[in-house]
C-alpha positions as CSV (number, residue, x, y, z in Angstrom):
1,M,51.0,93.3,48.3
2,N,47.3,95.7,47.7
3,G,45.8,93.9,45.3
4,C,47.6,90.9,43.5
5,A,44.3,87.7,44.0
6,F,47.0,85.1,45.3
7,C,48.3,87.5,48.5
8,A,44.9,88.3,49.1
9,I,45.0,83.6,49.7
10,V,48.2,84.2,51.3
11,E,46.9,86.8,54.1
12,G,43.2,84.3,54.7
13,R,41.3,87.8,52.8
14,T,40.3,85.8,50.0
15,R,38.7,82.4,50.2
16,A,40.8,79.3,48.8
17,Q,41.0,75.6,48.9
18,I,44.3,75.0,50.3
19,V,45.8,71.9,50.7
20,L,49.4,73.0,51.6
21,Q,50.3,75.7,54.5
22,D,54.5,76.1,55.2
23,D,56.0,78.9,56.2
24,L,57.2,79.8,53.4
25,H,54.5,78.8,50.6
26,V,50.5,78.2,50.7
27,G,49.4,76.1,47.7
28,F,45.6,75.7,46.6
29,L,43.1,74.6,43.8
30,D,43.0,76.5,41.0
31,T,39.5,78.7,40.1
32,R,40.2,77.6,36.6
33,P,41.2,74.7,36.8
34,L,43.1,72.5,33.8
35,F,41.6,68.9,35.3
36,P,39.3,68.4,38.5
37,G,43.2,69.0,41.2
38,H,44.7,71.6,39.3
39,V,46.8,73.2,41.6
40,L,48.6,76.6,42.5
41,I,52.0,76.5,44.5
42,V,53.0,80.2,45.1
43,P,55.5,82.2,47.8
44,R,54.0,83.9,50.9
45,S,55.8,87.0,49.5
46,H,55.2,88.7,47.2
47,H,57.4,88.3,44.4
48,P,56.1,89.0,40.3
49,T,58.9,85.7,38.8
50,L,60.5,83.0,39.3
51,A,63.4,85.2,38.8
52,D,62.2,87.0,41.8
53,V,62.3,84.5,44.3
54,P,65.2,84.4,46.8
55,K,67.2,82.2,45.7
56,N,67.6,80.4,49.6
57,E,63.7,80.0,48.5
58,I,63.3,78.1,45.4
59,G,64.5,74.6,46.9
60,R,61.7,74.8,49.5
61,L,59.5,76.0,46.5
62,F,60.2,73.3,44.3
63,E,60.5,70.4,47.3
64,N,56.9,71.0,47.9
65,V,56.2,70.8,44.3
66,Q,57.4,68.0,44.2
67,R,55.5,66.9,47.5
68,L,52.4,68.7,45.5
69,C,53.4,65.7,43.0
70,Q,53.2,62.8,44.9
71,A,50.4,63.7,46.7
72,I,48.6,64.9,43.4
73,E,49.1,61.4,41.3
74,R,48.6,59.4,45.0
75,G,45.5,61.2,46.1
76,L,43.7,61.3,42.6
77,D,44.8,58.2,40.8
78,A,46.1,60.1,38.6
79,E,48.7,58.5,36.5
80,G,51.5,61.9,36.2
81,T,51.2,65.8,36.5
82,F,52.8,68.5,34.0
83,V,54.2,70.7,36.3
84,A,54.4,74.5,34.4
85,V,55.7,78.2,35.6
86,N,54.9,81.2,33.4
87,N,56.8,84.4,33.7
88,R,55.2,87.7,32.5
89,I,53.9,85.8,29.3
90,S,50.0,84.0,29.8
91,Q,51.2,84.7,33.9
92,S,47.3,85.9,34.6
93,V,48.4,87.1,38.0
94,P,51.9,88.9,38.7
95,H,52.4,86.7,41.5
96,V,54.9,83.6,41.0
97,H,52.9,80.5,40.7
98,V,53.4,76.5,39.9
99,H,50.6,75.1,38.2
100,V,50.6,71.3,39.4
101,V,48.5,69.2,37.1
102,P,46.7,66.3,37.3
103,R,47.5,63.8,34.1
104,R,46.0,60.8,32.7
105,K,46.5,59.6,29.3
106,G,44.4,60.5,26.5
107,D,43.3,63.6,29.0
108,G,43.3,65.9,25.7
109,L,46.0,68.4,26.8
110,R,48.4,68.5,23.8
111,G,52.6,69.1,24.7
112,F,52.8,72.9,25.5
113,F,49.4,73.6,24.3
114,W,51.2,75.6,21.5
115,P,53.2,74.5,17.8
116,R,56.7,73.2,18.0
117,Q,58.9,75.4,15.9
118,P,62.2,73.2,14.9
119,Y,65.3,74.8,14.3
120,A,65.8,74.8,10.5
121,T,69.3,74.3,10.4
122,E,71.9,73.6,13.6
123,G,73.7,76.4,12.9
124,D,70.2,78.1,13.9
125,A,70.7,76.1,16.9
126,E,73.5,77.0,17.8
127,A,73.6,80.3,17.0
128,I,70.8,80.3,19.4
129,A,72.7,78.2,22.2
130,A,75.6,80.6,22.0
131,K,73.3,83.5,22.6
132,V,72.1,81.6,26.0
133,R,75.5,80.8,27.0
134,A,76.5,84.6,26.5
135,A,73.4,85.5,29.1
136,L,74.7,82.7,31.7
137,V,78.3,83.8,31.7
138,S,76.5,87.1,33.0
139,L,74.4,85.9,35.9
140,P,76.2,85.4,39.4
141,A,76.8,81.2,39.3
142,G,73.9,79.4,40.8
């Protein structure tokens, strides 16, 4: 897609530090990493959000995410990894991408980067859960 920074990387029009490539995905170092070794993995085809990725490609995407987690831990002596996907909100490039970030105890990264907000009551939690279950009924089965 014209104007998409990640499509430009996939197509080789923009230089990137590529760490993984296959027929469906490209993984490359984030140019503004949380920590050195922060990788973004994207589908070669343009899909704005995770919901837009064809179901037959999701498994392969997360198999590559899993491989990157293992490679980052092994290759960078990381104690773990943080994996995240933003959809629309906080998604700086509207091309679905999965962040795989190396982690170490005491690295300063705090939770999900925002304050947690517990449910006021168990009834509030039950009401939210009911809304999500009702919405799931209307979606095609996985």
